[in-house]
KOLSE-276000 format. One line per field, with one value per residue (C-alpha): residue in one letter; x, y, z; chain. Coordinates in steps of 0.02 Angstrom, whole numbers, plus 32768, in hexadecimal, padded with zeros to 4 digits. Layout:
<nodes>
aa = (A  ...);
u = (X  ...);
v = (Y  ...);
w = (Z  ...);
ch = (A  ...);
</nodes>
This chain:
<nodes>
aa = (M  T  L  K  E  I  H  H  T  V  K  R  P  G  R  T  Q  D  H  D  S  V  E  I  P  V  A  E  E  L  A  T  V  P  G  I  V  K  K  D  N  D  V  A  W  Y  S  R  N  Y  P  I  V  S  Q  N  I  E  K  A  A  D  R  E  W  T  W  T  V  Y  T  G  E  M  Y  E  Y  R  K  H  H  D  E  V  N  K  P  L  V  E  A  A  Y  V  S  G  N  K  Q  P  T  G  D  V  T  P  A  K  D  V  T  E  E  I  R  E  K  A  R  K  L  G  F  G  E  V  G  F  T  K  Y  D  R  K  Y  A  Y  K  S  K  K  A  W  V  K  Y  E  H  A  I  C  L  A  L  E  Q  D  Y  W  Q  T  Q  T  I  P  S  M  E  A  E  F  A  H  F  G  T  Y  E  E  E  G  A  L  A  L  D  L  A  D  F  I  R  D  L  G  Y  R  A  Q  I  H  S  P  N  D  N  S  A  A  Y  I  P  M  F  V  E  A  G  L  G  Q  L  G  A  N  G  Q  L  L  S  P  H  F  G  N  R  S  R  L  I  I  I  S  T  D  A  I  V  T  Y  D  E  P  V  D  Y  G  I  H  K  F  C  E  M  C  Q  V  C  V  N  R  C  P  G  R  A  L  V  K  E  K  V  F  W  R  G  V  E  K  H  K  L  M  Y  D  R  C  R  P  V  M  A  T  Y  E  G  C  G  V  C  M  L  V  C  P  V  Q  R  Y  G  M  A  P  V  M  D  H  F  V  E  T  G  E  V  L  G  K  G  T  D  N  L  E  G  Y  E  I  R  G  K  G  Y  Y  G  P  G  K  L  P  S  F  D  R  E  F  F  E  I  P  H  G  T  K  D  E  W  L  F  T  Q  F  K  Q  K  I  E  E  K  G  K  V  S  E  D  E  K  Q  E  F  V  E  K  L  G  D  I  L  S  E  D  S  I  F  D  A  G  L);
u = (8A0E  8A43  8A18  8AA7  8ABA  8A65  8AE0  8A79  89E5  89EC  8947  8953  88C0  888D  88DA  884B  87CF  875B  87B7  87AA  884C  88BE  8921  89CA  8A0B  8ABC  8AF6  8B6C  8C0C  8BF0  8BE9  8C7C  8C81  8BFE  8C47  8CF2  8DA0  8E08  8E9D  8E52  8F0C  8F43  8EC1  8EE0  8F9D  8F81  8F01  8F76  9021  8FE8  8F22  8ED7  8EDB  8E50  8E4F  8E22  8ECD  8F3C  8EEB  8EC9  8F48  8ED2  8E2A  8E6B  8E8D  8DF2  8D9F  8E15  8DCE  8D11  8CAE  8C53  8BAF  8C02  8C6C  8BD3  8B6F  8BEE  8BFE  8B48  8B3F  8BD2  8B5E  8ACE  8B3D  8B98  8B16  8AE1  8BA6  8BA7  8B13  8B59  8C0A  8BB3  8B2F  8B8F  8B88  8ABF  8A71  89DA  8920  88CB  88CC  8921  88B8  892E  8979  8906  8955  892E  8986  88C7  8894  8931  891B  8863  8885  8917  88A4  8826  889E  88C7  8972  8978  89F3  8A04  8A69  8AC4  8B6A  8C05  8C49  8CFC  8D84  8E10  8DB7  8DB6  8E23  8EAE  8E62  8DB4  8DF1  8DD6  8D3D  8CD2  8C72  8BEE  8C0E  8B74  8B77  8ACF  8AF7  8A8C  8A90  8A0D  89F2  8A0B  89A4  89B8  8985  89F5  8A7B  8A79  8AA6  8B4A  8BC7  8B6C  8B2A  8A82  8AD7  8B3B  8A90  8A64  8B08  8B1C  8A60  8A53  8AE7  8A6D  89D7  8A41  8A86  89D4  8982  8A14  89EB  8941  896E  89F7  8968  88EF  8986  899B  88D6  88FE  8971  8A08  8A95  8AC6  8B5F  8B45  8BE8  8BBB  8BD9  8C2D  8C9C  8CC4  8CFB  8D45  8D47  8C89  8C75  8CBD  8C36  8BC5  8BFD  8BFE  8B4B  8B16  8AE0  8B49  8BFA  8C84  8C7E  8D0F  8CF3  8D1D  8C6C  8BEB  8B77  8AD6  8A3F  89C6  8A31  8ADB  8B4D  8ACE  8AC3  8B20  8B55  8B3F  8B56  8B09  8B58  8B0C  8B05  8A51  8A29  8A33  8A59  8AE1  8AAF  8B25  8B97  8B54  8B99  8B2C  8BA2  8BF0  8CA4  8CA0  8C1B  8C8E  8D26  8CB3  8C67  8CEB  8C7D  8CBE  8D71  8D56  8CFD  8D3E  8D7C  8E2E  8E55  8E53  8E0F  8E7B  8E3F  8E8F  8E88  8F0B  8F0A  8F15  8F0C  8EE6  8E46  8E48  8E07  8E17  8E7C  8E52  8EE6  8EBD  8F24  8EC6  8E1E  8E2C  8E4D  8DBB  8D3F  8D7C  8D6A  8CD2  8C4A  8C82  8C82  8C36  8C39  8C64  8BC6  8B70  8B9F  8B94  8AF9  8AC9  8AA4  8A5B  89F1  89F1  8A39  89AB  898D  8A44  8A64  89C1  8A07  8AAE  8A51  89E1  8A76  8B25  8B37  8B3F  8A95  8AC4  8B7B  8BB9  8B1F  8B06  8A76  8AF5  8BB2  8B90  8BAD  8BDD  8C66  8C4C  8CB0  8CF7  8C5E  8C0A  8C5D  8C00  8C41  8D08  8D19  8D6E  8DB0  8E5F  8EB5  8F62  8FF4  8FD7  8F24  8F5F  8FD6  8F81  8FBC  8FED  8FEC  8FB7  8F8E  9039  909F  903C  9063  9129  9117  90D4  9150  91CC  918F  9184  9247  9275  920A  923A  92EC  92A0  920E  91CC  91B6  9107  90FD  9173  90ED  9060  90B3  90D0  9013  8FD4  9049  900D  8F4F  8F75  8FD3  8F53  8EDD  8F41  8F4C  8E80  8E6A  8EEE  8E9C  8DF6  8D9F);
v = (9EAE  9E03  9DA1  9D50  9C96  9C3A  9BA9  9B6F  9BB9  9B9D  9B95  9BC9  9BCF  9C82  9CFB  9CC0  9C46  9CC7  9CF6  9C93  9C2D  9C84  9C4C  9C94  9C90  9C7C  9CA6  9C43  9CAF  9CBA  9BFE  9BB4  9B34  9AFE  9B51  9B8E  9B60  9B11  9A96  9A15  99D3  9A90  9AAF  9A1E  9A2C  9ADD  9AA4  9A29  9A82  9B39  9B30  9BD2  9C3C  9C9B  9D60  9D64  9D22  9D51  9DFB  9E1D  9EC3  9F11  9EE3  9F3A  9FC3  9FE1  A01F  A0A8  A0F8  A0E8  A176  A17F  A146  A0B2  A096  A094  A02E  9FA7  9F82  9F77  9F03  9EA0  9E8A  9E60  9DD0  9D87  9D1E  9CDA  9CAE  9C67  9BEF  9BB7  9B92  9B09  9AC2  9A44  99EE  99F0  9953  992F  9944  98D8  9829  980C  97B2  972A  9740  97EA  9878  9907  9999  99E7  99F4  9A4E  9AB7  9AD8  9B17  9B82  9BD1  9BEA  9C33  9CBE  9C79  9CAD  9C2A  9B6C  9AF9  9A4F  9A16  99BE  9A30  9A2C  9A3E  9A5E  9B1E  9B14  9B97  9B39  9B7B  9B29  9A7C  9A24  9A71  9A39  99AF  9977  9955  999E  9A51  9ABC  9B6C  9C09  9C9E  9D32  9DBE  9E63  9EF6  9F38  9FFB  A004  9FB3  A029  A0BA  A06C  A094  A0EB  A0C5  A08D  A009  9FD0  9FBA  9F2B  9EE7  9EC9  9EBB  9E2E  9DD0  9DDE  9D95  9D19  9CDC  9CC4  9C76  9BF0  9BBF  9B90  9B3A  9ACD  9AAA  9A6D  99FA  99AC  9989  991B  98CA  9905  9973  9A22  9A98  9B56  9B94  9C56  9CE4  9D44  9CAE  9C5B  9BA4  9BBB  9C1B  9BF8  9C31  9B94  9B25  9B93  9B94  9AD7  9AD7  9B28  9BD0  9C48  9C6D  9CD2  9D7F  9DF1  9E58  9DAA  9D8A  9D0C  9D48  9CF1  9CF3  9D5A  9DCF  9DC3  9DF8  9E3D  9DBB  9D7B  9CBE  9C40  9B6E  9AF4  9A56  99B0  98F7  98EA  9880  990E  9910  9996  9A17  9A20  9AB8  9B30  9B9E  9C39  9C92  9CFA  9CDC  9D1A  9DA7  9DE9  9DF8  9E53  9EC2  9EF9  9F90  9F5A  9F62  9FFA  A050  A014  A0AF  A057  A013  9F5E  9F02  9EB7  9E99  9DF1  9D4D  9CED  9C37  9C4F  9BBF  9B49  9BBE  9C39  9CEE  9DA3  9DAE  9E4B  9EB5  9EAC  9F5A  9FBB  9F8C  9F79  A03E  A064  9FEE  A017  A0D0  A0EF  A07A  9FCF  A01E  9F86  9FF6  9F39  9F0F  9FA9  9FBF  9EF7  9EF3  9E4E  9E83  9F30  9EE3  9E1A  9D8D  9D65  9E27  9E38  9DA6  9DC2  9E76  9E28  9DA0  9E29  9EBD  9E69  9EF6  9F09  9F4D  9FF8  9FFA  A0AF  A0FD  A152  A0E5  A048  A0A3  A13D  A137  A1CB  A1BA  A210  A2B7  A2B0  A2BD  A25D  A202  A1BE  A15D  A172  A1CA  A186  A1DB  A1EC  A1C2  A1EA  A173  A17D  A137  A082  A071  9FFC  9F77  9ECF  9E24  9DC4  9E24  9E06  9E3B  9EDD  9EE4  9ECB  9F50  9FCE  9FAC  9FAC  A06A  A0A2  A077  A0C4  A164  A16F  A111  A0AB  A06B  A063  9FD1  9FDE  9FE5  9F48  9EEB  9F20  9EDA  9E2F  9E2B  9E5D  9DCE  9D54  9D79  9D78  9CC9  9C83  9CC3  9C6A  9BCB  9BC4  9BD2  9B4F  9AE2  9B06  9B44);
w = (DB0C  DB19  DBB6  DC0D  DBEF  DC98  DCC9  DD5A  DDD8  DEA9  DEFA  DFAC  E02A  E050  E0BE  E14A  E157  E12A  E082  DFE0  DF99  DF26  DE95  DE6A  DDB5  DDAA  DCFC  DCA0  DCAB  DD70  DD92  DDEB  DE76  DF02  DF9C  DF89  DF3D  DF9E  DFC9  E047  E064  E07F  E0FF  E165  E158  E1A4  E229  E262  E266  E279  E2CB  E2C3  E359  E38A  E385  E427  E44E  E3CF  E3A9  E45D  E468  E3DB  E41F  E4BF  E477  E414  E4B9  E4BD  E416  E42A  E440  E4EC  E4B0  E456  E4F7  E56C  E4D7  E4DE  E597  E595  E508  E564  E600  E5A0  E531  E5C4  E605  E554  E53B  E5D7  E5B4  E510  E55D  E5C1  E553  E510  E5B1  E5C5  E5BD  E53B  E592  E513  E4DC  E425  E3A9  E35D  E2BC  E290  E230  E282  E204  E1DC  E27B  E2B8  E221  E233  E2D1  E2C0  E22D  E2A6  E324  E2A6  E250  E193  E162  E1A8  E16A  E1A2  E185  E1E3  E270  E217  E29A  E229  E231  E305  E363  E3B8  E462  E440  E3E5  E485  E4B5  E416  E442  E3A9  E2E9  E2A7  E27E  E282  E227  E252  E202  E25F  E1FF  E247  E21E  E16F  E184  E220  E1C1  E13A  E192  E1B7  E1F3  E28F  E342  E2E8  E288  E32E  E380  E2FA  E307  E3B5  E3D5  E347  E3B5  E456  E403  E3A2  E44E  E49C  E3FA  E412  E4BA  E48B  E3EC  E44C  E4D6  E435  E400  E4AE  E4B3  E41A  E487  E443  E480  E43E  E463  E438  E3E0  E40F  E387  E414  E454  E39E  E3AE  E2F2  E25E  E231  E17C  E132  E177  E13D  E096  E098  E0DF  E047  E09C  E02D  DFF1  E024  DFE1  DFAF  E066  E0C6  E0F2  E0C7  E049  E064  DFD9  E04F  E0A8  E073  E0FD  E150  E1DD  E26E  E26E  E2FE  E2F9  E37A  E36F  E399  E38D  E342  E2B3  E220  E15C  E11B  E096  E00D  DFD9  DF4E  DEB9  DEC9  DE4C  DED6  DEA9  DE0D  DE2D  DEB8  DE41  DDC9  DE40  DEAF  DF0F  DFB9  DF82  DF3A  DFCD  E063  E0B7  E118  E05B  E0AE  E031  DF9B  DEF9  DEC9  DF16  DF74  DFBC  E07C  E0EE  E063  E023  DF9D  DFD9  DFD2  E06B  E0D4  E128  E1CE  E202  E182  E1BB  E283  E2A3  E22D  E27C  E31E  E31A  E29F  E2F3  E2C9  E200  E1A4  E0F7  E0A7  E0DE  E0B1  E005  DFD6  DF5C  DF8A  E039  E003  DF73  DF95  DF37  DEB8  DE76  DE67  DE02  DDA1  DD76  DD32  DCC2  DC85  DC6F  DC93  DD0B  DDD2  DE0D  DE71  DE36  DE34  DE80  DF36  DF5D  DF6F  DF74  DFE6  E0A8  E120  E19B  E23F  E23C  E194  E11A  E095  E022  DF78  DEEC  DEC7  DF5D  DFFE  E0B3  E0D1  E17A  E1C7  E1C6  E28C  E26B  E241  E2D0  E344  E3CA  E385  E3D3  E471  E512  E552  E4C0  E4DC  E584  E565  E4E1  E56C  E5E5  E56B  E532  E5EF  E602  E55E  E58C  E65B  E655  E6D3  E733  E7EF  E855  E84F  E796  E77D  E801  E79C  E70A  E756  E79D  E6E6  E69C  E70E  E6E6  E63A  E638  E6AE  E627  E590  E5FA  E608  E54F  E530  E588  E51D  E5BC);
ch = (A  A  A  A  A  A  A  A  A  A  A  A  A  A  A  A  A  A  A  A  A  A  A  A  A  A  A  A  A  A  A  A  A  A  A  A  A  A  A  A  A  A  A  A  A  A  A  A  A  A  A  A  A  A  A  A  A  A  A  A  A  A  A  A  A  A  A  A  A  A  A  A  A  A  A  A  A  A  A  A  A  A  A  A  A  A  A  A  A  A  A  A  A  A  A  A  A  A  A  A  A  A  A  A  A  A  A  A  A  A  A  A  A  A  A  A  A  A  A  A  A  A  A  A  A  A  A  A  A  A  A  A  A  A  A  A  A  A  A  A  A  A  A  A  A  A  A  A  A  A  A  A  A  A  A  A  A  A  A  A  A  A  A  A  A  A  A  A  A  A  A  A  A  A  A  A  A  A  A  A  A  A  A  A  A  A  A  A  A  A  A  A  A  A  A  A  A  A  A  A  A  A  A  A  A  A  A  A  A  A  A  A  A  A  A  A  A  A  A  A  A  A  A  A  A  A  A  A  A  A  A  A  A  A  A  A  A  A  A  A  A  A  A  A  A  A  A  A  A  A  A  A  A  A  A  A  A  A  A  A  A  A  A  A  A  A  A  A  A  A  A  A  A  A  A  A  A  A  A  A  A  A  A  A  A  A  A  A  A  A  A  A  A  A  A  A  A  A  A  A  A  A  A  A  A  A  A  A  A  A  A  A  A  A  A  A  A  A  A  A  A  A  A  A  A  A  A  A  A  A  A  A  A  A  A  A  A  A  A  A  A  A  A  A  A  A  A  A  A  A  A  A  A  A  A  A  A  A  A  A  A  A  A  A  A  A  A  A  A  A  A  A  A  A  A  A  A  A  A  A  A  A  A  A  A  A  A  A  A  A  A  A  A  A  A  A  A  A  A  A  A  A  A  A  A  A  A  A  A  A  A  A  A  A  A  A  A);
</nodes>
């Protein structure tokens, strides 16, 4: 068997400070470009004319709907998580207003001090780049204060993740958000002790599409599943950004060989229960990517404990990027592809699905509410009229009050508050 020719090798720090650094070989046939293929003029044009709207607003109707399809256990756990997470989100929201507590050392670059502290806190990936406002949500553009982005990825538990889709995996998912939010508060305090300001961009109240900045900071590349594939844990992580005015040096985007590898692998595309992933790439808002079909994904994700099969069956998540790329150089094959070890999963109430087998769902299963909260409210009100022929004065008053509450929320979002 002839080994694949290696185009370049990427060296990365270990998964934690206690692990040795790793070397990732990128075969000649997998090499493309550092970061991602994009058209900068198109990205800028869309940002100016059609800024990204947060799913918290644009998809608010189906986000409310998800609570109606949760199991009892999931419903109670989400309520618990939201209660635990609320003070972390609130603290992040006002973090940019806090003043430095230490004195600045003039002209001193503090990149490595911040990186070392973040690694000690437990972040598995740490990178520095410009906070690119082209990817900021319309509702948060005025909120963002500082120009430098510290991109941080926190690994979620390996074995819990391998039980996807399950409550155990959701404990890992939401628990990592809680841990990450608390660690970010500590890191922001550390930056202020250095004499600089720090603003926490919560993973639960995102200020932007984060992945483009993580790619720019060299922490991975965009996979066919629409998620960041990083060297040590693939897409098995939760992302957060801290922006700062500290003196830092930016990292550079890296070609890990992921773009060509994903086109060849296609395991996540083939194993998606909702058939929501697509084989071919398109240019979307100026970036070349595999575009997820949201309406095929959301019902499965909401009904079956967050789904996450696209995370589960990614070989980079399961085995790590270095072993996967080593295996490809040696064999020309995708590690684990076609095996139950990588591709098998169980759907609650439906059974086990090994390689080549997928669950089926009724057409009605994919009928979810669309749009913002006010659009969904109008839809529900219209349905009442169609079903009953008329509505009572109390129902009219309830509609007006709910609409008023929604419009008040929207004005707060538009103000960036």
